[in-house]
C-alpha positions as CSV (number, residue, x, y, z in Angstrom):
1,M,86.7,-6.5,9.9
2,Y,83.2,-6.4,11.3
3,R,81.4,-8.0,8.5
4,F,80.6,-11.0,10.6
5,L,78.1,-8.9,12.5
6,L,75.8,-9.2,9.4
7,T,75.7,-13.0,9.8
8,P,72.4,-14.5,11.1
9,R,74.0,-15.7,14.4
10,W,75.3,-12.2,15.2
11,L,72.1,-10.4,14.0
12,A,70.1,-12.7,16.4
13,A,72.4,-11.9,19.3
14,A,72.1,-8.2,18.6
15,A,68.3,-8.3,18.6
16,L,68.3,-10.4,21.7
17,T,70.6,-8.0,23.5
18,V,68.7,-4.8,22.5
19,A,65.3,-6.4,23.6
20,A,66.8,-7.5,27.0
21,A,68.2,-3.9,27.4
22,V,64.9,-2.3,26.6
23,V,63.1,-4.5,29.1
24,M,65.6,-3.7,31.8
25,V,65.2,0.1,31.1
26,F,61.5,-0.3,31.4
27,L,61.9,-2.2,34.6
28,G,64.2,0.5,36.0
29,N,61.7,3.2,35.0
30,W,59.0,1.4,36.8
31,Q,61.1,1.1,40.0
32,L,61.7,4.9,39.7
33,H,58.0,5.4,39.5
34,R,57.6,3.4,42.7
35,Y,60.3,5.4,44.3
36,Q,58.5,8.6,43.5
37,E,55.2,7.3,44.8
38,R,56.7,6.0,48.0
39,S,58.6,9.3,48.5
40,A,55.3,11.3,48.1
41,I,53.7,9.0,50.7
42,N,56.6,9.7,53.2
43,E,56.2,13.5,52.5
44,R,52.6,13.3,53.4
45,I,53.2,11.4,56.6
46,D,55.7,14.0,57.7
47,A,53.6,16.9,56.6
48,A,50.5,15.4,58.5
49,A,52.5,15.0,61.8
50,A,53.2,18.7,61.8
51,A,49.9,20.0,60.7
52,A,47.1,21.2,63.0
53,P,44.0,18.8,63.2
54,V,40.7,19.4,61.4
55,P,37.3,18.1,62.1
56,L,36.8,14.5,60.6
57,V,33.4,15.3,59.3
58,S,34.8,18.1,57.1
59,L,36.9,15.7,55.2
60,L,35.0,12.4,54.8
61,A,31.7,11.8,53.2
62,T,28.8,11.1,55.7
63,P,27.8,7.5,55.5
64,A,24.1,6.7,54.7
65,A,22.8,3.5,56.0
66,A,23.2,1.3,59.1
67,G,25.6,-1.6,58.5
68,T,27.3,0.0,55.6
69,A,30.4,2.1,55.2
70,G,30.7,5.5,53.6
71,P,32.9,6.2,50.5
72,A,36.6,5.6,51.1
73,P,38.6,8.9,51.3
74,A,41.0,9.9,48.6
75,E,44.6,8.6,48.9
76,G,45.8,12.2,49.5
77,L,43.8,12.4,52.7
78,A,45.6,9.4,54.3
79,W,47.3,10.4,57.6
80,T,45.6,13.7,57.8
81,K,45.3,14.7,61.5
82,V,41.7,15.1,62.6
83,T,39.4,15.5,65.6
84,V,36.1,13.8,66.2
85,T,33.7,13.9,69.2
86,G,31.4,11.2,70.3
87,R,30.7,8.3,72.6
88,Y,32.6,5.1,72.5
89,D,30.5,1.9,72.0
90,P,32.4,-0.9,73.8
91,T,29.8,-3.5,72.9
92,H,31.0,-3.6,69.3
93,E,34.7,-3.4,70.1
94,I,37.2,-5.0,67.7
95,Q,40.6,-6.7,68.4
96,A,42.9,-7.0,65.4
97,R,45.3,-9.7,66.1
98,G,48.8,-10.3,64.7
99,R,49.9,-6.7,64.9
100,T,53.6,-6.0,65.4
101,V,55.0,-3.0,67.3
102,D,58.7,-2.7,68.1
103,G,59.2,-6.3,67.2
104,A,56.4,-7.6,69.4
105,V,53.2,-9.3,68.2
106,G,49.9,-8.3,69.9
107,F,46.6,-6.6,69.2
108,E,45.2,-3.3,68.1
109,I,42.0,-2.4,70.0
110,V,39.5,-0.7,67.7
111,T,36.4,0.8,69.3
112,P,33.4,2.5,67.4
113,L,32.9,6.2,68.3
114,V,29.3,7.1,67.8
115,L,28.7,10.7,66.8
116,A,25.8,13.0,67.8
117,D,24.1,12.3,64.5
118,G,24.1,8.6,64.9
119,T,26.9,7.9,62.5
120,A,30.2,6.3,63.8
121,V,33.8,6.0,63.1
122,L,36.2,3.3,64.1
123,V,38.9,4.5,66.4
124,D,42.2,2.5,66.7
125,R,43.0,3.2,70.4
126,G,46.4,1.6,70.3
127,W,48.4,-1.5,70.7
128,V,48.4,-4.1,73.6
129,P,50.3,-7.2,74.2
130,P,48.6,-10.6,74.2
131,A,47.5,-12.2,77.5
132,E,49.6,-15.1,78.9
133,G,49.4,-18.2,76.7
134,G,50.8,-17.0,73.4
135,A,50.6,-14.4,70.6
136,I,47.0,-15.0,69.9
137,A,45.7,-15.1,73.4
138,A,43.0,-12.5,73.8
139,P,44.4,-9.4,75.5
140,V,43.3,-7.6,78.6
141,A,42.6,-4.0,77.4
142,P,41.6,-1.0,79.4
143,P,37.9,-0.1,78.7
144,P,37.3,3.0,76.7
145,P,36.4,6.3,78.5
146,T,32.6,6.9,79.2
147,G,30.7,10.0,78.2
148,T,31.4,12.3,75.4
149,V,35.1,12.5,74.4
150,T,37.0,14.2,71.7
151,V,39.6,12.0,69.9
152,E,42.6,13.4,67.9
153,G,44.2,11.0,65.5
154,Q,45.1,10.4,61.9
155,I,43.0,9.1,59.1
156,H,43.8,5.5,58.1
157,R,42.4,4.1,54.9
158,S,40.6,0.8,55.1
159,E,43.0,-2.2,54.8
160,S,42.4,-4.5,51.8
161,R,41.7,-8.1,51.6
162,P,38.9,-8.6,54.2
163,A,39.5,-11.3,56.7
164,P,36.9,-13.5,58.4
165,L,35.3,-12.2,61.6
166,E,34.5,-14.1,64.8
167,R,33.6,-13.2,68.4
168,R,36.2,-13.8,71.2
169,D,35.7,-12.7,74.8
170,G,33.1,-10.2,73.9
171,R,35.0,-8.5,71.0
172,I,35.0,-9.0,67.3
173,D,38.2,-10.6,66.4
174,T,39.8,-10.1,62.9
175,R,43.2,-10.1,61.1
176,R,42.6,-6.9,59.1
177,I,40.8,-3.6,59.9
178,S,38.6,-3.7,56.7
179,V,36.0,-0.9,57.2
180,P,33.4,-2.2,54.7
181,R,33.5,-5.7,56.1
182,L,33.4,-4.5,59.8
183,A,30.5,-2.2,58.9
184,T,28.2,-5.2,58.4
185,E,28.5,-5.9,62.0
186,M,27.6,-2.4,63.2
187,P,24.1,-1.1,64.0
188,Y,24.8,2.3,62.6
189,P,26.4,3.9,59.5
190,L,30.1,3.8,59.5
191,Y,32.6,6.3,58.0
192,G,34.8,4.9,55.3
193,A,38.1,5.2,57.1
194,Y,39.3,4.6,60.6
195,V,41.1,7.0,63.0
196,L,44.5,6.1,64.5
197,V,44.9,7.9,67.7
198,T,48.0,10.0,68.1
199,S,48.0,10.0,72.0
200,P,46.7,6.7,73.3
201,D,45.1,6.3,76.7
202,P,47.1,4.6,79.5
203,G,47.6,1.0,79.0
204,F,48.0,1.3,75.2
205,Q,51.1,1.8,73.1
206,R,50.9,4.0,70.1
207,V,50.7,2.4,66.7
208,P,53.6,4.0,64.6
209,I,53.0,5.1,61.1
210,A,55.7,3.3,59.1
211,H,57.5,5.2,56.4
212,Q,57.8,3.5,52.9
213,D,61.2,2.1,51.9
214,A,61.5,4.5,48.9
215,W,65.3,4.1,48.7
216,Q,65.1,0.4,48.0
217,N,63.1,1.1,44.8
218,G,65.6,3.8,43.9
219,G,68.4,1.3,44.3
220,Y,66.5,-1.3,42.2
221,A,66.1,1.4,39.4
222,V,69.8,2.0,39.2
223,Q,70.4,-1.7,39.2
224,W,68.2,-2.4,36.2
225,W,69.7,0.5,34.2
226,L,73.2,-0.8,35.0
227,F,72.1,-4.3,33.8
228,A,71.0,-2.8,30.5
229,L,74.2,-1.0,30.0
230,M,76.2,-4.2,30.9
231,A,74.2,-6.2,28.4
232,L,75.1,-3.7,25.6
233,L,78.8,-3.6,26.7
234,A,79.0,-7.4,26.8
235,Y,77.7,-7.6,23.2
236,G,80.3,-4.9,22.1
237,W,83.1,-6.6,24.0
238,Q,82.3,-10.0,22.5
239,A,82.0,-8.5,19.0
240,R,85.4,-6.7,19.5
241,R,86.9,-10.0,20.7
242,E,85.5,-11.8,17.7
243,A,86.9,-9.1,15.3
244,R,90.3,-9.2,16.8
245,G,90.3,-12.9,16.6
246,D,89.4,-12.8,12.9
247,D,92.0,-10.1,12.4
248,A,94.8,-12.1,14.1
249,T,93.9,-15.0,12.0
250,A,94.1,-13.0,8.8
251,H,97.4,-11.5,10.0
252,R,98.8,-15.0,10.6
253,D,97.6,-16.1,7.2
254,R,99.4,-13.0,5.5
255,L,102.7,-13.7,7.4
256,A,102.6,-17.4,6.3
257,E,102.0,-16.3,2.8
258,A,104.8,-13.7,2.9
259,D,107.1,-16.4,4.3
260,R,106.3,-18.8,1.6
261,A,107.0,-16.1,-1.0
262,A,110.3,-15.2,0.5
263,Q,111.6,-18.8,0.4
264,P,113.9,-19.5,-2.7
265,A,112.5,-21.8,-5.3
266,V,113.9,-25.3,-5.0
267,P,115.2,-26.5,-8.4
268,A,113.7,-29.4,-9.8
269,A,115.8,-32.6,-9.6
270,R,117.5,-33.5,-13.1
271,H,117.0,-36.9,-14.4
272,H,120.4,-38.5,-15.6
273,P,120.0,-41.3,-17.9
274,D,121.8,-44.4,-17.0
């Protein structure tokens, strides 16, 4: 009944189906891994929000030379709540354009905070809307406090893919907060991450820390596994359909043969001589 499965056409179909199912299972496993990674990030974000702050200098390696950035912190230190004390340097302030908060596009204002030992860390003081004239019009942002201040915030790892820098209205203008790239514009050593303040000064809006969409990856994992199962079931259904078709054909042939056997023999016509 299923001998046709050993024909070249069905063997090739079986090999293709199994290969496709294996690929789909691997894709599902990869999405599961992404789900686990993103879930771990979300757990770190939630845990950091509830933790007590620790001194920044106790977590990050001290940068060595002016115009360079120190080592980037380990991924597990991202979002850790920290405190750092120093003096703001508004002459090297940075505006990061194209930043969206609550659906509005504006700027994040990043100001170096110079510590007592001469090193510095970039502090993201918060989000401000653009000036009149469009989403890229340079904003009017409150100046940083003068004198020695203590800032509380969360460690933010440097953003990848450095963007070009330019000067606009006395600030460094950029699309991304890439610490190594920005360090080349600074006259002091810069820590390898920046600090996102948790309580912005008046005139700024807090930049929220977005959670990862882990459930999307979980859904994709289930989808790929279902696709793999459907491919195998489709092959089995097609094989069953083919087998039933062959069986029905054989059954019809047997009935036809039985009918012919059951019919009485027709005597041969006799020849009468004239």
